[in-house]
VOPAGU-2260 file (C-alpha; in pm, 1 decimal, decimal comma):
REM VOPAGU-2260
SITE   aa  ch    i         X         Y         Z
SITE  UNK   A    0   10599,1    9818,9   10545,9
SITE  UNK   A    1   10418,9    9696,9   10858,0
SITE  UNK   A    2   10696,3    9820,7   11085,9
SITE  UNK   A    3   10689,4   10162,6   10919,9
SITE  UNK   A    4   10315,3   10200,2   10964,0
SITE  UNK   A    5   10327,8   10087,6   11327,3
SITE  UNK   A    6   10610,7   10332,7   11397,9
SITE  UNK   A    7   10417,1   10615,8   11232,1
SITE  UNK   A    8   10105,5   10543,9   11435,8
SITE  UNK   A    9   10303,5   10512,1   11758,3
SITE  UNK   A   10   10454,1   10855,1   11695,5
SITE  UNK   A   11   10107,3   10994,0   11627,4
SITE  UNK   A   12    9978,8   10848,6   11953,5
SITE  UNK   A   13   10270,3   10998,5   12146,7
SITE  UNK   A   14   10200,8   11338,2   11992,6
SITE  UNK   A   15    9835,2   11310,9   12081,8
SITE  UNK   A   16    9915,9   11229,2   12442,5
SITE  UNK   A   17   10138,8   11534,3   12469,2
SITE  UNK   A   18    9906,8   11774,2   12287,1
SITE  UNK   A   19    9560,7   11839,2   12430,2
SITE  UNK   A   20    9280,0   11921,5   12188,4
SITE  UNK   A   21    9201,6   12281,4   12103,5
SITE  UNK   A   22    8941,4   12416,5   12350,5
SITE  UNK   A   23    8693,7   12514,6   12076,4
SITE  UNK   A   24    8697,2   12165,1   11923,0
SITE  UNK   A   25    8661,2   11996,9   12262,1
SITE  UNK   A   26    8367,0   12223,6   12350,8
SITE  UNK   A   27    8191,3   12154,6   12019,6
SITE  UNK   A   28    8241,6   11781,1   12061,4
SITE  UNK   A   29    8089,4   11790,1   12411,2
SITE  UNK   A   30    7791,1   11982,9   12277,0
SITE  UNK   A   31    7740,2   11737,2   11993,1
SITE  UNK   A   32    7755,7   11430,3   12217,9
SITE  UNK   A   33    7507,1   11595,2   12453,5
SITE  UNK   A   34    7277,0   11666,9   12159,3
SITE  UNK   A   35    7277,0   11297,4   12066,4
SITE  UNK   A   36    7205,2   11198,2   12427,3
SITE  UNK   A   37    6921,1   11451,3   12435,4
SITE  UNK   A   38    6745,4   11254,6   12160,1
SITE  UNK   A   39    6710,2   10969,0   12409,6
SITE  UNK   A   40    7025,1   10774,8   12319,9
SITE  UNK   A   41    7148,1   10619,9   12644,5
SITE  UNK   A   42    7525,4   10643,4   12591,2
SITE  UNK   A   43    7758,9   10826,9   12353,8
SITE  UNK   A   44    8136,2   10831,1   12311,1
SITE  UNK   A   45    8330,2   11025,9   12046,8
SITE  UNK   A   46    8692,4   11081,6   11953,7
SITE  UNK   A   47    8842,8   11329,5   11707,4
SITE  UNK   A   48    9204,2   11337,0   11587,6
SITE  UNK   A   49    9336,6   11645,7   11411,2
SITE  UNK   A   50    9615,1   11697,7   11155,5
SITE  UNK   A   51    9865,6   11767,2   11433,8
SITE  UNK   A   52    9774,3   11443,5   11616,1
SITE  UNK   A   53    9585,7   11620,1   11894,0
SITE  UNK   A   54    9285,4   11427,4   12021,5
SITE  UNK   A   55    8957,3   11533,5   12169,1
SITE  UNK   A   56    8733,9   11284,2   12348,6
SITE  UNK   A   57    8383,5   11335,7   12483,5
SITE  UNK   A   58    8116,7   11115,2   12640,2
SITE  UNK   A   59    7755,4   11164,9   12736,1
SITE  UNK   A   60    7478,9   10969,4   12904,2
SITE  UNK   A   61    7529,0   10640,9   13083,2
SITE  UNK   A   62    7680,0   10302,7   13001,3
SITE  UNK   A   63    7416,7   10121,0   13206,7
SITE  UNK   A   64    7060,4   10237,8   13260,1
SITE  UNK   A   65    7032,8   10027,3   13576,3
SITE  UNK   A   66    7347,4   10141,7   13757,3
SITE  UNK   A   67    7413,9   10481,6   13600,8
SITE  UNK   A   68    7773,4   10375,7   13527,7
SITE  UNK   A   69    7948,0   10644,6   13320,7
SITE  UNK   A   70    8039,1   10587,1   12956,7
SITE  UNK   A   71    8406,1   10496,2   12910,7
SITE  UNK   A   72    8589,6   10695,0   12640,4
SITE  UNK   A   73    8776,3   10371,5   12562,5
SITE  UNK   A   74    8476,1   10140,1   12562,7
SITE  UNK   A   75    8443,1    9852,3   12317,9
SITE  UNK   A   76    8150,0    9829,2   12077,7
SITE  UNK   A   77    8048,5    9603,4   11790,7
SITE  UNK   A   78    8198,7    9724,4   11463,7
SITE  UNK   A   79    7907,6    9587,4   11256,0
SITE  UNK   A   80    7908,2    9700,6   10892,6
SITE  UNK   A   81    8213,3    9920,8   10932,5
SITE  UNK   A   82    8395,4    9587,9   10898,7
SITE  UNK   A   83    8290,6    9591,2   10531,7
SITE  UNK   A   84    8575,3    9837,2   10477,0
SITE  UNK   A   85    8814,6    9583,2   10629,4
SITE  UNK   A   86    8687,8    9318,5   10386,9
SITE  UNK   A   87    8712,1    9554,6   10089,7
SITE  UNK   A   88    9068,5    9647,5   10183,3
SITE  UNK   A   89    9175,1    9281,8   10188,3
SITE  UNK   A   90    9008,9    9217,7    9849,9
SITE  UNK   A   91    9194,1    9514,7    9697,9
SITE  UNK   A   92    9521,8    9398,2    9851,7
SITE  UNK   A   93    9466,3    9060,3    9686,4
SITE  UNK   A   94    9399,2    9235,7    9356,5
SITE  UNK   A   95    9725,6    9428,4    9392,9
SITE  UNK   A   96    9901,0    9094,5    9442,2
SITE  UNK   A   97    9731,7    8955,6    9125,3
SITE  UNK   A   98    9560,8    8684,8    9329,4
SITE  UNK   A   99    9217,8    8787,2    9202,3
SITE  UNK   A  100    9062,7    9046,1    8971,6
SITE  UNK   A  101    8776,8    9285,3    9035,8
SITE  UNK   A  102    8636,3    9165,4    8704,4
SITE  UNK   A  103    8629,9    8801,9    8817,7
SITE  UNK   A  104    8279,5    8660,6    8834,2
SITE  UNK   A  105    8136,9    8510,6    9150,1
SITE  UNK   A  106    8124,4    8176,8    8967,1
SITE  UNK   A  107    8500,6    8197,7    8908,4
SITE  UNK   A  108    8547,2    8153,2    9284,4
SITE  UNK   A  109    8217,8    8010,6    9409,7
SITE  UNK   A  110    8072,3    7800,6    9126,7
SITE  UNK   A  111    7703,7    7730,4    9168,1
SITE  UNK   A  112    7663,6    7927,3    9492,5
SITE  UNK   A  113    7469,4    8216,9    9337,4
SITE  UNK   A  114    7192,9    8033,1    9150,6
SITE  UNK   A  115    6815,0    8012,6    9134,1
SITE  UNK   A  116    6521,1    8250,6    9095,2
SITE  UNK   A  117    6707,0    8452,4    8833,5
SITE  UNK   A  118    7030,2    8482,9    9032,1
SITE  UNK   A  119    7334,9    8408,8    8817,7
SITE  UNK   A  120    7687,4    8414,4    8959,6
SITE  UNK   A  121    7834,0    8410,4    8607,9
SITE  UNK   A  122    7700,6    8763,4    8550,9
SITE  UNK   A  123    7806,3    8922,1    8882,8
SITE  UNK   A  124    8160,7    9051,1    8938,1
SITE  UNK   A  125    8371,8    9103,3    9248,1
SITE  UNK   A  126    8355,0    9478,5    9182,6
SITE  UNK   A  127    7975,1    9468,2    9184,3
SITE  UNK   A  128    7974,6    9284,9    9517,1
SITE  UNK   A  129    8207,3    9548,4    9664,4
SITE  UNK   A  130    7991,3    9833,1    9536,0
SITE  UNK   A  131    7645,2    9687,2    9609,9
SITE  UNK   A  132    7552,6    9686,4    9242,0
SITE  UNK   A  133    7508,7    9307,7    9219,9
SITE  UNK   A  134    7130,8    9316,1    9251,6
SITE  UNK   A  135    7137,8    9030,6    9505,2
SITE  UNK   A  136    6843,7    9063,5    9742,3
SITE  UNK   A  137    6927,5    9081,3   10112,3
SITE  UNK   A  138    6739,6    8850,4   10347,8
SITE  UNK   A  139    6913,7    8822,0   10683,5
SITE  UNK   A  140    6743,0    8694,5   10999,1
SITE  UNK   A  141    6654,4    8969,2   11243,4
SITE  UNK   A  142    6426,6    9073,1   11525,3
SITE  UNK   A  143    6169,1    9350,3   11544,3
SITE  UNK   A  144    6019,8    9281,8   11889,7
SITE  UNK   A  145    6166,1    9205,4   12234,2
SITE  UNK   A  146    6016,6    8855,6   12211,7
SITE  UNK   A  147    6197,8    8786,5   11884,5
SITE  UNK   A  148    6524,3    8915,2   12033,9
SITE  UNK   A  149    6506,5    8673,0   12327,9
SITE  UNK   A  150    6411,9    8385,7   12096,4
SITE  UNK   A  151    6681,8    8446,8   11834,4
SITE  UNK   A  152    6978,4    8605,0   12008,6
SITE  UNK   A  153    7186,8    8285,2   12027,4
SITE  UNK   A  154    7099,4    8152,6   11680,2
SITE  UNK   A  155    7404,3    8068,8   11467,5
SITE  UNK   A  156    7409,1    8068,4   11087,4
SITE  UNK   A  157    7682,8    7971,7   10844,8
SITE  UNK   A  158    7773,1    8193,2   10550,9
SITE  UNK   A  159    7631,4    7930,4   10314,3
SITE  UNK   A  160    7297,3    7935,5   10498,2
SITE  UNK   A  161    7273,3    8314,7   10475,8
SITE  UNK   A  162    7353,9    8315,5   10104,1
SITE  UNK   A  163    7098,0    8040,0   10047,9
SITE  UNK   A  164    6829,8    8261,1   10207,3
SITE  UNK   A  165    6908,2    8534,9    9956,4
SITE  UNK   A  166    6882,1    8288,4    9668,3
SITE  UNK   A  167    6515,6    8223,8    9751,4
SITE  UNK   A  168    6445,8    8574,7    9617,9
SITE  UNK   A  169    6468,0    8712,9    9267,1
SITE  UNK   A  170    6736,4    8980,1    9214,8
SITE  UNK   A  171    6635,0    9336,4    9292,9
SITE  UNK   A  172    6775,5    9446,7    8954,3
SITE  UNK   A  173    7008,5    9309,3    8683,5
SITE  UNK   A  174    7378,8    9318,4    8782,0
SITE  UNK   A  175    7529,3    9661,8    8733,4
SITE  UNK   A  176    7194,7    9831,4    8663,0
SITE  UNK   A  177    7110,3    9968,7    9007,1
SITE  UNK   A  178    7231,0   10010,8    9364,3
SITE  UNK   A  179    7104,6    9824,3    9667,1
SITE  UNK   A  180    7276,6    9775,8   10002,1
SITE  UNK   A  181    7322,5    9401,2   10045,5
SITE  UNK   A  182    7496,8    9234,3   10338,1
SITE  UNK   A  183    7491,0    8916,5   10129,5
SITE  UNK   A  184    7736,1    9080,1    9886,0
SITE  UNK   A  185    7995,8    9098,0   10161,4
SITE  UNK   A  186    7924,9    8748,2   10290,3
SITE  UNK   A  187    8013,1    8631,5    9938,7
SITE  UNK   A  188    8328,9    8846,0    9941,0
SITE  UNK   A  189    8442,8    8683,6   10264,4
SITE  UNK   A  190    8384,9    8344,1   10104,5
SITE  UNK   A  191    8592,9    8453,2    9803,0
SITE  UNK   A  192    8876,8    8570,0   10030,0
SITE  UNK   A  193    8884,2    8226,4   10189,1
SITE  UNK   A  194    8890,5    8057,9    9847,6
SITE  UNK   A  195    9171,7    8283,9    9725,4
SITE  UNK   A  196    9389,7    8257,5   10036,3
SITE  UNK   A  197    9295,2    7931,2   10203,2
SITE  UNK   A  198    9220,4    8113,1   10528,7
SITE  UNK   A  199    8900,6    8264,6   10673,9
SITE  UNK   A  200    8854,5    8632,4   10596,2
SITE  UNK   A  201    8885,7    8733,9   10961,5
SITE  UNK   A  202    9233,7    8578,0   10976,3
SITE  UNK   A  203    9338,6    8766,7   10663,7
SITE  UNK   A  204    9204,2    9090,4   10815,3
SITE  UNK   A  205    9403,5    9029,7   11130,9
SITE  UNK   A  206    9725,6    8948,5   10943,1
SITE  UNK   A  207    9699,4    9220,7   10678,9
SITE  UNK   A  208    9544,3    9511,1   10872,9
SITE  UNK   A  209    9507,3    9471,3   11248,0
SITE  UNK   A  210    9855,2    9343,3   11337,9
SITE  UNK   A  211   10049,3    9574,1   11099,8
SITE  UNK   A  212    9863,0    9877,7   11236,4
SITE  UNK   A  213    9884,9    9767,3   11598,6
SITE  UNK   A  214    9506,4    9769,5   11634,0
SITE  UNK   A  215    9503,0    9549,7   11942,0
SITE  UNK   A  216    9162,2    9681,5   12050,8
SITE  UNK   A  217    8995,6    9542,2   11737,7
SITE  UNK   A  218    8913,1    9174,6   11776,5
SITE  UNK   A  219    8709,3    8910,8   11598,2
SITE  UNK   A  220    8446,5    8776,3   11834,4
SITE  UNK   A  221    8324,8    8473,0   11641,7
SITE  UNK   A  222    8016,6    8326,4   11809,5
SITE  UNK   A  223    8076,9    8502,3   12140,0
SITE  UNK   A  224    7762,1    8673,7   12266,8
SITE  UNK   A  225    7957,1    8917,8   12487,1
SITE  UNK   A  226    8212,3    9198,9   12448,7
SITE  UNK   A  227    8544,0    9274,1   12622,3
SITE  UNK   A  228    8537,3    9519,4   12910,8
SITE  UNK   A  229    8489,0    9806,7   12939,0
SITE  UNK   A  230    8182,0    9846,6   12723,2
SITE  UNK   A  231    7849,9   10025,2   12743,8
SITE  UNK   A  232    7539,5    9809,9   12754,3
SITE  UNK   A  233    7361,7    9820,2   12418,3
SITE  UNK   A  234    6993,1    9906,9   12403,8
SITE  UNK   A  235    6722,0    9883,7   12140,6
SITE  UNK   A  236    6414,1   10105,4   12138,6
SITE  UNK   A  237    6124,1    9892,1   12017,6
SITE  UNK   A  238    5855,3   10149,2   12092,9
SITE  UNK   A  239    5732,6   10386,4   12363,3
SITE  UNK   A  240    5838,7   10256,8   12704,8
SITE  UNK   A  241    6008,0    9954,2   12545,4
SITE  UNK   A  242    6384,6    9985,8   12576,5
SITE  UNK   A  243    6556,5    9646,8   12594,1
SITE  UNK   A  244    6917,0    9562,2   12680,0
SITE  UNK   A  245    7029,4    9370,4   12367,9
SITE  UNK   A  246    7400,4    9350,9   12450,9
SITE  UNK   A  247    7409,0    8974,2   12478,2
SITE  UNK   A  248    7366,2    8819,0   12135,1
SITE  UNK   A  249    7556,3    8642,0   11858,8
SITE  UNK   A  250    7585,1    8861,0   11547,1
SITE  UNK   A  251    7396,5    8706,0   11254,5
SITE  UNK   A  252    7700,6    8751,6   11030,0
SITE  UNK   A  253    7939,4    8622,8   11295,9
SITE  UNK   A  254    8185,0    8483,4   11039,9
SITE  UNK   A  255    8252,8    8828,7   10896,6
SITE  UNK   A  256    8099,4    9105,3   11106,6
SITE  UNK   A  257    8155,2    9002,6   11468,2
SITE  UNK   A  258    8450,0    9240,1   11516,1
SITE  UNK   A  259    8456,5    9461,9   11823,6
SITE  UNK   A  260    8662,8    9779,6   11832,8
SITE  UNK   A  261    8712,2   10118,9   12000,5
SITE  UNK   A  262    8704,6   10478,2   11880,9
SITE  UNK   A  263    9084,8   10483,9   11902,1
SITE  UNK   A  264    9131,6   10187,7   11671,1
SITE  UNK   A  265    8861,5   10291,8   11426,1
SITE  UNK   A  266    9019,8   10634,8   11386,4
SITE  UNK   A  267    9361,0   10478,8   11331,1
SITE  UNK   A  268    9230,6   10236,1   11069,8
SITE  UNK   A  269    9058,1   10499,5   10856,8
SITE  UNK   A  270    9351,2   10740,0   10884,7
SITE  UNK   A  271    9596,4   10471,3   10771,6
SITE  UNK   A  272    9370,2   10363,1   10485,7
SITE  UNK   A  273    9313,6   10710,5   10342,5
SITE  UNK   A  274    9678,4   10808,1   10395,0
SITE  UNK   A  275    9777,7   10522,5   10163,0
SITE  UNK   A  276    9938,8   10292,0   10419,6
SITE  UNK   A  277    9722,7    9988,8   10339,9
SITE  UNK   A  278    9671,4    9999,8    9962,6
SITE  UNK   A  279    9882,3   10094,7    9660,7
SITE  UNK   A  280    9779,4   10417,8    9485,9
SITE  UNK   A  281    9585,9   10242,2    9207,5
SITE  UNK   A  282    9380,5   10024,6    9443,7
SITE  UNK   A  283    9297,8   10318,1    9672,9
SITE  UNK   A  284    9181,7   10511,9    9367,1
SITE  UNK   A  285    8962,9   10213,8    9269,2
SITE  UNK   A  286    8814,7   10211,5    9617,7
SITE  UNK   A  287    8718,8   10578,2    9577,7
SITE  UNK   A  288    8535,0   10534,0    9246,0
SITE  UNK   A  289    8175,4   10595,3    9353,9
SITE  UNK   A  290    7818,6   10557,1    9233,1
SITE  UNK   A  291    7500,3   10719,0    9368,7
SITE  UNK   A  292    7317,1   10533,5    9647,1
SITE  UNK   A  293    6947,3   10451,0    9638,0
SITE  UNK   A  294    6687,1   10710,7    9725,7
SITE  UNK   A  295    6600,0   10530,2   10049,0
SITE  UNK   A  296    6961,0   10525,6   10172,2
SITE  UNK   A  297    7008,8   10886,4   10057,7
SITE  UNK   A  298    6766,5   10986,0   10334,3
SITE  UNK   A  299    7038,1   10882,3   10581,3
SITE  UNK   A  300    7333,9   10987,7   10364,6
SITE  UNK   A  301    7227,1   11308,3   10182,6
SITE  UNK   A  302    7455,8   11348,6    9882,4
SITE  UNK   A  303    7622,5   11017,9    9966,0
SITE  UNK   A  304    7795,0   10795,9    9710,2
SITE  UNK   A  305    7931,7   10442,6    9748,6
SITE  UNK   A  306    8274,9   10326,8    9639,1
SITE  UNK   A  307    8427,4    9985,6    9704,5
SITE  UNK   A  308    8342,9    9941,2   10072,6
SITE  UNK   A  309    8378,0   10313,3   10132,4
SITE  UNK   A  310    8116,1   10590,1   10148,0
SITE  UNK   A  311    8178,0   10944,4   10021,1
SITE  UNK   A  312    7974,9   11221,6   10183,3
SITE  UNK   A  313    7977,2   11601,6   10146,1
SITE  UNK   A  314    8103,1   11840,5   10414,0
SITE  UNK   A  315    7921,2   12162,6   10502,5
SITE  UNK   A  316    8252,5   12349,7   10477,9
SITE  UNK   A  317    8318,2   12223,4   10125,4
SITE  UNK   A  318    8473,4   11908,4    9987,9
SITE  UNK   A  319    8390,6   11556,2   10100,3
SITE  UNK   A  320    8491,5   11292,5   10351,2
SITE  UNK   A  321    8510,4   10912,9   10356,2
SITE  UNK   A  322    8341,3   10675,6   10597,6
SITE  UNK   A  323    8148,1   10354,9   10653,8
SITE  UNK   A  324    7908,7   10350,6   10943,9
SITE  UNK   A  325    7792,9   10041,1   11125,0
SITE  UNK   A  326    7481,9    9947,7   11317,8
SITE  UNK   A  327    7402,7    9618,8   11488,2
SITE  UNK   A  328    7294,4    9476,1   11821,1
SITE  UNK   A  329    7208,9    9814,8   11970,0
SITE  UNK   A  330    7534,0    9988,1   11870,4
SITE  UNK   A  331    7527,1   10262,8   11604,8
SITE  UNK   A  332    7861,7   10405,4   11493,8
SITE  UNK   A  333    7942,3   10685,9   11250,5
SITE  UNK   A  334    8288,6   10785,0   11138,8
SITE  UNK   A  335    8468,6   11007,5   10892,3
SITE  UNK   A  336    8813,4   11092,9   10764,1
SITE  UNK   A  337    8929,8   11363,3   10526,8
SITE  UNK   A  338    9067,8   11246,7   10192,9
SITE  UNK   A  339    9428,1   11299,0   10301,8
SITE  UNK   A  340    9375,7   11092,4   10617,6
SITE  UNK   A  341    9484,5   11381,3   10842,0
SITE  UNK   A  342    9162,5   11455,1   11033,3
SITE  UNK   A  343    8922,8   11187,9   11153,8
SITE  UNK   A  344    8630,1   11137,8   11388,6
SITE  UNK   A  345    8430,3   10845,9   11530,2
SITE  UNK   A  346    8112,0   10850,9   11736,8
SITE  UNK   A  347    7965,4   10535,3   11891,2
SITE  UNK   A  348    7612,1   10533,1   12028,9
SITE  UNK   A  349    7502,7   10246,4   12253,4
SITE  UNK   A  350    7133,4   10265,1   12178,3
SITE  UNK   A  351    6953,3   10213,2   11848,0
SITE  UNK   A  352    6636,3   10421,1   11823,2
SITE  UNK   A  353    6499,5   10205,4   11544,9
SITE  UNK   A  354    6128,8   10198,4   11624,0
SITE  UNK   A  355    6030,3   10466,9   11370,0
SITE  UNK   A  356    6182,9   10619,3   11058,0
SITE  UNK   A  357    6168,3   10959,0   11230,5
SITE  UNK   A  358    6382,3   10834,2   11519,1
SITE  UNK   A  359    6625,5   10656,4   11285,2
SITE  UNK   A  360    6680,9   10966,8   11073,5
SITE  UNK   A  361    6709,9   11196,5   11377,5
SITE  UNK   A  362    6980,8   10976,2   11530,3
SITE  UNK   A  363    7160,9   10952,0   11196,2
SITE  UNK   A  364    7145,9   11329,1   11146,2
SITE  UNK   A  365    7279,7   11403,2   11495,4
SITE  UNK   A  366    7569,5   11160,7   11446,2
SITE  UNK   A  367    7645,1   11302,3   11101,6
SITE  UNK   A  368    7641,1   11655,9   11242,7
SITE  UNK   A  369    7902,3   11558,8   11500,2
SITE  UNK   A  370    8127,4   11416,1   11226,8
SITE  UNK   A  371    8077,5   11722,2   11006,3
SITE  UNK   A  372    8161,2   11965,9   11289,0
SITE  UNK   A  373    8472,8   11766,9   11378,4
SITE  UNK   A  374    8604,6   11751,5   11021,8
SITE  UNK   A  375    8515,7   12113,8   10945,3
SITE  UNK   A  376    8679,9   12252,8   11259,1
SITE  UNK   A  377    8909,4   12550,9   11211,9
SITE  UNK   A  378    9231,8   12457,3   11043,9
SITE  UNK   A  379    9094,1   12153,5   10861,2
SITE  UNK   A  380    9195,7   12100,8   10501,9
SITE  UNK   A  381    8942,0   11897,9   10303,5
SITE  UNK   A  382    8992,2   11745,5    9959,8
């Protein structure tokens, strides 16, 4: 199976190299990256792959505010929460192999870990962790000022420590009776993968997804505070006249979410997943069973619904697409793939304008518009 997938993707890459993108798509992509840069985002890179394998790549802005270095179309960036889809894929592969069940409780695998203040691992299932319906409150360390960034950027936490922080809070709602985005859910899933396989989740991701697909530009960084080259410097807007280079830091969830990647690899992953190359038909269908997101998150994802590590969003041209964006350490990345896996797009922004809700939503909307235009381009078939 792995050889077949790698051969398929190699053929796709060869086709893309031989076939330039359609002029209208390339022009629209340039306009959309420029529109994101015009918001004040320092650097933008985007890549679209069409049904015929043709690629269009566009960049805007600068990779370094000090030197003016141009943005590389092949630059690395932190994958952040997009790696949740990697974790979910491994869990569903394990289910297909009858090594765990989505109806297993957390206590089945991690007895006593989810306890205290009303938290009860005997009432929460693997499916609820995957879908953010566990009710577990999220309480990850983070910074909101430049001073906090410099103080905390090299702090290292274990998965057990991060889960313990969440257990100091009461649940946000009873299991299965609401929706709330919780990074802690996926920390627990990574712990369950290790229990079920005997290996850390990042090793299972590498063996089951990255190597079979030939995604050699997607790497687990562990506690490294830097990225491979080339990469754009990552910036955080803390307020007017307060833009800080936050590239150098250890991701809080380094055990699970310290992957770095490129627009090439992220496109290839989502295309392979939705085309059915990574999961059997039943497990992919499970992944695409969705529930509504919370009202707060719906501001960023209008009409969005959450499956098992996969987000469904509507297209302006009709139908829907699948994605899972990521944002961490100054990098904000949006992506999308049509349901048949034949058209995909990724945009990575190397500045997080997170100082106000207005800026956050404007950046999200501009990135989402780029994805929508790319997937709705002439000749696209959406499902």
